[in-house]
C-alpha positions as protocol buffer text, in pm:
chain_id: "A"
residue {
  index: 1
  type: UNK
  ca { x: 0 y: 0 z: 0 }
}
residue {
  index: 2
  type: UNK
  ca { x: 271 y: 250 z: 102 }
}
residue {
  index: 3
  type: UNK
  ca { x: 478 y: 154 z: -201 }
}
residue {
  index: 4
  type: UNK
  ca { x: 186 y: 228 z: -436 }
}
residue {
  index: 5
  type: UNK
  ca { x: 126 y: 562 z: -264 }
}
residue {
  index: 6
  type: UNK
  ca { x: 492 y: 658 z: -300 }
}
residue {
  index: 7
  type: UNK
  ca { x: 480 y: 561 z: -669 }
}
residue {
  index: 8
  type: UNK
  ca { x: 171 y: 778 z: -722 }
}
residue {
  index: 9
  type: UNK
  ca { x: 339 y: 1074 z: -547 }
}
residue {
  index: 10
  type: UNK
  ca { x: 644 y: 1034 z: -771 }
}
residue {
  index: 11
  type: UNK
  ca { x: 422 y: 1024 z: -1080 }
}
residue {
  index: 12
  type: UNK
  ca { x: 238 y: 1336 z: -964 }
}
residue {
  index: 13
  type: UNK
  ca { x: 567 y: 1514 z: -899 }
}
residue {
  index: 14
  type: UNK
  ca { x: 694 y: 1421 z: -1245 }
}
residue {
  index: 15
  type: UNK
  ca { x: 376 y: 1555 z: -1405 }
}
residue {
  index: 16
  type: UNK
  ca { x: 407 y: 1885 z: -1222 }
}
residue {
  index: 17
  type: UNK
  ca { x: 783 y: 1906 z: -1268 }
}
residue {
  index: 18
  type: UNK
  ca { x: 840 y: 1912 z: -891 }
}
residue {
  index: 19
  type: UNK
  ca { x: 1048 y: 1679 z: -674 }
}
residue {
  index: 20
  type: UNK
  ca { x: 829 y: 1520 z: -406 }
}
residue {
  index: 21
  type: UNK
  ca { x: 982 y: 1398 z: -79 }
}
residue {
  index: 22
  type: UNK
  ca { x: 839 y: 1104 z: 111 }
}
residue {
  index: 23
  type: UNK
  ca { x: 687 y: 1182 z: 452 }
}
residue {
  index: 24
  type: UNK
  ca { x: 947 y: 974 z: 637 }
}
residue {
  index: 25
  type: UNK
  ca { x: 1245 y: 1139 z: 464 }
}
residue {
  index: 26
  type: UNK
  ca { x: 1447 y: 1361 z: 703 }
}
residue {
  index: 27
  type: UNK
  ca { x: 1458 y: 1733 z: 632 }
}
residue {
  index: 28
  type: UNK
  ca { x: 1809 y: 1835 z: 532 }
}
residue {
  index: 29
  type: UNK
  ca { x: 1897 y: 2197 z: 611 }
}
residue {
  index: 30
  type: UNK
  ca { x: 2185 y: 2377 z: 440 }
}
residue {
  index: 31
  type: UNK
  ca { x: 2432 y: 2632 z: 566 }
}
residue {
  index: 32
  type: UNK
  ca { x: 2336 y: 2991 z: 492 }
}
residue {
  index: 33
  type: UNK
  ca { x: 2651 y: 3202 z: 468 }
}
residue {
  index: 34
  type: UNK
  ca { x: 2727 y: 3540 z: 311 }
}
residue {
  index: 35
  type: UNK
  ca { x: 3020 y: 3623 z: 80 }
}
residue {
  index: 36
  type: UNK
  ca { x: 3255 y: 3667 z: 378 }
}
residue {
  index: 37
  type: UNK
  ca { x: 3179 y: 3321 z: 523 }
}
residue {
  index: 38
  type: UNK
  ca { x: 2961 y: 3459 z: 804 }
}
residue {
  index: 39
  type: UNK
  ca { x: 2612 y: 3363 z: 912 }
}
residue {
  index: 40
  type: UNK
  ca { x: 2369 y: 3654 z: 957 }
}
residue {
  index: 41
  type: UNK
  ca { x: 2049 y: 3667 z: 1158 }
}
residue {
  index: 42
  type: UNK
  ca { x: 1815 y: 3924 z: 1307 }
}
residue {
  index: 43
  type: UNK
  ca { x: 1700 y: 3889 z: 1667 }
}
residue {
  index: 44
  type: UNK
  ca { x: 1413 y: 4077 z: 1831 }
}
residue {
  index: 45
  type: UNK
  ca { x: 1282 y: 4129 z: 2184 }
}
residue {
  index: 46
  type: UNK
  ca { x: 1041 y: 4401 z: 2303 }
}
residue {
  index: 47
  type: UNK
  ca { x: 1136 y: 4706 z: 2093 }
}
residue {
  index: 48
  type: UNK
  ca { x: 1500 y: 4604 z: 2045 }
}
residue {
  index: 49
  type: UNK
  ca { x: 1638 y: 4473 z: 1716 }
}
residue {
  index: 50
  type: UNK
  ca { x: 1978 y: 4306 z: 1690 }
}
residue {
  index: 51
  type: UNK
  ca { x: 2165 y: 4229 z: 1368 }
}
residue {
  index: 52
  type: UNK
  ca { x: 2410 y: 3946 z: 1437 }
}
residue {
  index: 53
  type: UNK
  ca { x: 2698 y: 3804 z: 1233 }
}
residue {
  index: 54
  type: UNK
  ca { x: 2896 y: 3499 z: 1348 }
}
residue {
  index: 55
  type: UNK
  ca { x: 3213 y: 3346 z: 1206 }
}
residue {
  index: 56
  type: UNK
  ca { x: 3470 y: 3099 z: 1339 }
}
residue {
  index: 57
  type: UNK
  ca { x: 3709 y: 3262 z: 1583 }
}
residue {
  index: 58
  type: UNK
  ca { x: 3827 y: 3286 z: 1940 }
}
residue {
  index: 59
  type: UNK
  ca { x: 3497 y: 3374 z: 2109 }
}
residue {
  index: 60
  type: UNK
  ca { x: 3518 y: 3753 z: 2090 }
}
residue {
  index: 61
  type: UNK
  ca { x: 3179 y: 3927 z: 2122 }
}
residue {
  index: 62
  type: UNK
  ca { x: 3141 y: 4283 z: 1994 }
}
residue {
  index: 63
  type: UNK
  ca { x: 2824 y: 4489 z: 2042 }
}
residue {
  index: 64
  type: UNK
  ca { x: 2794 y: 4825 z: 1861 }
}
residue {
  index: 65
  type: UNK
  ca { x: 3175 y: 4835 z: 1810 }
}
residue {
  index: 66
  type: UNK
  ca { x: 3241 y: 4783 z: 2183 }
}
residue {
  index: 67
  type: UNK
  ca { x: 3334 y: 4480 z: 2391 }
}
residue {
  index: 68
  type: UNK
  ca { x: 3020 y: 4320 z: 2524 }
}
residue {
  index: 69
  type: UNK
  ca { x: 3157 y: 4331 z: 2880 }
}
residue {
  index: 70
  type: UNK
  ca { x: 3149 y: 4711 z: 2866 }
}
residue {
  index: 71
  type: UNK
  ca { x: 2820 y: 4741 z: 2673 }
}
residue {
  index: 72
  type: UNK
  ca { x: 2634 y: 4494 z: 2897 }
}
residue {
  index: 73
  type: UNK
  ca { x: 2783 y: 4573 z: 3238 }
}
residue {
  index: 74
  type: UNK
  ca { x: 2545 y: 4353 z: 3440 }
}
residue {
  index: 75
  type: UNK
  ca { x: 2652 y: 3987 z: 3465 }
}
residue {
  index: 76
  type: UNK
  ca { x: 2292 y: 3869 z: 3414 }
}
residue {
  index: 77
  type: UNK
  ca { x: 2276 y: 4032 z: 3070 }
}
residue {
  index: 78
  type: UNK
  ca { x: 2609 y: 3876 z: 2970 }
}
residue {
  index: 79
  type: UNK
  ca { x: 2483 y: 3537 z: 3087 }
}
residue {
  index: 80
  type: UNK
  ca { x: 2168 y: 3577 z: 2874 }
}
residue {
  index: 81
  type: UNK
  ca { x: 2378 y: 3642 z: 2562 }
}
residue {
  index: 82
  type: UNK
  ca { x: 2605 y: 3341 z: 2627 }
}
residue {
  index: 83
  type: UNK
  ca { x: 2318 y: 3094 z: 2689 }
}
residue {
  index: 84
  type: UNK
  ca { x: 2283 y: 2965 z: 2329 }
}
residue {
  index: 85
  type: UNK
  ca { x: 2660 y: 2922 z: 2292 }
}
residue {
  index: 86
  type: UNK
  ca { x: 2682 y: 2730 z: 2620 }
}
residue {
  index: 87
  type: UNK
  ca { x: 2381 y: 2511 z: 2531 }
}
residue {
  index: 88
  type: UNK
  ca { x: 2537 y: 2428 z: 2193 }
}
residue {
  index: 89
  type: UNK
  ca { x: 2882 y: 2376 z: 2354 }
}
residue {
  index: 90
  type: UNK
  ca { x: 3039 y: 2633 z: 2120 }
}
residue {
  index: 91
  type: UNK
  ca { x: 3149 y: 2887 z: 2386 }
}
residue {
  index: 92
  type: UNK
  ca { x: 3484 y: 3005 z: 2245 }
}
residue {
  index: 93
  type: UNK
  ca { x: 3456 y: 2885 z: 1885 }
}
residue {
  index: 94
  type: UNK
  ca { x: 3280 y: 3179 z: 1716 }
}
residue {
  index: 95
  type: UNK
  ca { x: 3338 y: 3553 z: 1695 }
}
residue {
  index: 96
  type: UNK
  ca { x: 3012 y: 3744 z: 1724 }
}
residue {
  index: 97
  type: UNK
  ca { x: 2960 y: 4093 z: 1586 }
}
residue {
  index: 98
  type: UNK
  ca { x: 2625 y: 4259 z: 1643 }
}
residue {
  index: 99
  type: UNK
  ca { x: 2456 y: 4596 z: 1617 }
}
residue {
  index: 100
  type: UNK
  ca { x: 2163 y: 4664 z: 1847 }
}
residue {
  index: 101
  type: UNK
  ca { x: 1909 y: 4945 z: 1842 }
}
residue {
  index: 102
  type: UNK
  ca { x: 1589 y: 5028 z: 2025 }
}
residue {
  index: 103
  type: UNK
  ca { x: 1458 y: 4930 z: 2365 }
}
residue {
  index: 104
  type: UNK
  ca { x: 1654 y: 4908 z: 2689 }
}
residue {
  index: 105
  type: UNK
  ca { x: 1949 y: 4695 z: 2788 }
}
residue {
  index: 106
  type: UNK
  ca { x: 1737 y: 4397 z: 2895 }
}
residue {
  index: 107
  type: UNK
  ca { x: 1547 y: 4389 z: 2565 }
}
residue {
  index: 108
  type: UNK
  ca { x: 1869 y: 4435 z: 2372 }
}
residue {
  index: 109
  type: UNK
  ca { x: 2031 y: 4141 z: 2551 }
}
residue {
  index: 110
  type: UNK
  ca { x: 1730 y: 3924 z: 2464 }
}
residue {
  index: 111
  type: UNK
  ca { x: 1745 y: 4040 z: 2103 }
}
residue {
  index: 112
  type: UNK
  ca { x: 2115 y: 3953 z: 2079 }
}
residue {
  index: 113
  type: UNK
  ca { x: 2045 y: 3609 z: 2229 }
}
residue {
  index: 114
  type: UNK
  ca { x: 1771 y: 3547 z: 1973 }
}
residue {
  index: 115
  type: UNK
  ca { x: 1995 y: 3663 z: 1687 }
}
residue {
  index: 116
  type: UNK
  ca { x: 2292 y: 3452 z: 1802 }
}
residue {
  index: 117
  type: UNK
  ca { x: 2068 y: 3145 z: 1822 }
}
residue {
  index: 118
  type: UNK
  ca { x: 1933 y: 3195 z: 1471 }
}
residue {
  index: 119
  type: UNK
  ca { x: 2279 y: 3266 z: 1329 }
}
residue {
  index: 120
  type: UNK
  ca { x: 2413 y: 2948 z: 1492 }
}
residue {
  index: 121
  type: UNK
  ca { x: 2143 y: 2742 z: 1321 }
}
residue {
  index: 122
  type: UNK
  ca { x: 2232 y: 2904 z: 988 }
}
residue {
  index: 123
  type: UNK
  ca { x: 2601 y: 2825 z: 1037 }
}
residue {
  index: 124
  type: UNK
  ca { x: 2549 y: 2476 z: 1186 }
}
residue {
  index: 125
  type: UNK
  ca { x: 2202 y: 2344 z: 1097 }
}
residue {
  index: 126
  type: UNK
  ca { x: 2257 y: 2037 z: 1319 }
}
residue {
  index: 127
  type: UNK
  ca { x: 2237 y: 2260 z: 1629 }
}
residue {
  index: 128
  type: UNK
  ca { x: 1873 y: 2348 z: 1559 }
}
residue {
  index: 129
  type: UNK
  ca { x: 1735 y: 2069 z: 1781 }
}
residue {
  index: 130
  type: UNK
  ca { x: 1945 y: 2167 z: 2081 }
}
residue {
  index: 131
  type: UNK
  ca { x: 1863 y: 2536 z: 2051 }
}
residue {
  index: 132
  type: UNK
  ca { x: 1494 y: 2476 z: 1986 }
}
residue {
  index: 133
  type: UNK
  ca { x: 1471 y: 2251 z: 2290 }
}
residue {
  index: 134
  type: UNK
  ca { x: 1627 y: 2529 z: 2501 }
}
residue {
  index: 135
  type: UNK
  ca { x: 1370 y: 2778 z: 2367 }
}
residue {
  index: 136
  type: UNK
  ca { x: 1630 y: 3009 z: 2214 }
}
residue {
  index: 137
  type: UNK
  ca { x: 1480 y: 3017 z: 1863 }
}
residue {
  index: 138
  type: UNK
  ca { x: 1138 y: 3140 z: 1976 }
}
residue {
  index: 139
  type: UNK
  ca { x: 1090 y: 3514 z: 1958 }
}
residue {
  index: 140
  type: UNK
  ca { x: 958 y: 3644 z: 2290 }
}
residue {
  index: 141
  type: UNK
  ca { x: 652 y: 3831 z: 2165 }
}
residue {
  index: 142
  type: UNK
  ca { x: 571 y: 4014 z: 2490 }
}
residue {
  index: 143
  type: UNK
  ca { x: 574 y: 4391 z: 2437 }
}
residue {
  index: 144
  type: UNK
  ca { x: 458 y: 4685 z: 2646 }
}
residue {
  index: 145
  type: UNK
  ca { x: 83 y: 4735 z: 2631 }
}
residue {
  index: 146
  type: UNK
  ca { x: -27 y: 5067 z: 2484 }
}
residue {
  index: 147
  type: UNK
  ca { x: -189 y: 5342 z: 2689 }
}
residue {
  index: 148
  type: UNK
  ca { x: -568 y: 5368 z: 2646 }
}
residue {
  index: 149
  type: UNK
  ca { x: -779 y: 5681 z: 2621 }
}
residue {
  index: 150
  type: UNK
  ca { x: -945 y: 5776 z: 2951 }
}
residue {
  index: 151
  type: UNK
  ca { x: -690 y: 5582 z: 3157 }
}
residue {
  index: 152
  type: UNK
  ca { x: -385 y: 5696 z: 3350 }
}
residue {
  index: 153
  type: UNK
  ca { x: -169 y: 5419 z: 3203 }
}
residue {
  index: 154
  type: UNK
  ca { x: -247 y: 5105 z: 3003 }
}
residue {
  index: 155
  type: UNK
  ca { x: -494 y: 4970 z: 3260 }
}
residue {
  index: 156
  type: UNK
  ca { x: -476 y: 5197 z: 3564 }
}
residue {
  index: 157
  type: UNK
  ca { x: -773 y: 5430 z: 3612 }
}
residue {
  index: 158
  type: UNK
  ca { x: -753 y: 5784 z: 3742 }
}
residue {
  index: 159
  type: UNK
  ca { x: -813 y: 5819 z: 4116 }
}
residue {
  index: 160
  type: UNK
  ca { x: -1181 y: 5811 z: 4199 }
}
residue {
  index: 161
  type: UNK
  ca { x: -1322 y: 6111 z: 4383 }
}
residue {
  index: 162
  type: UNK
  ca { x: -1666 y: 6091 z: 4537 }
}
residue {
  index: 163
  type: UNK
  ca { x: -1685 y: 6472 z: 4580 }
}
């Protein structure tokens, strides 16, 4: 039965001029590199956007042309950025260059983490499972709620006065 179905899918693919893959065939992902041999990805969190390039190197991380230790002074933010590299066991194997704009430092650190994770999957597609399991490839969609008309803030009402 399955053999006949596969044969019919192949015939259909030939008629349409398209190559049809069987359902049980594994998906093969390819490296996505630019002309300089780097992988590029965009990471986002809150209102921050990070453009990230990774290439093989000694583990140097540069954010907006500064060392990331000076740009992200708090250890928690540095830990957030290093999480995907530690999970993939590639801590000191790649140089990371990124430009970040918008939002605050916390959102920017999350955006860099998201961008580094995506760039790692573009450079080494086999790491996708590890990074996806850690939740690093999912964009954190939480953003600040907008202020509504007739309210003090997004949800807070003005103080009630009986008289």
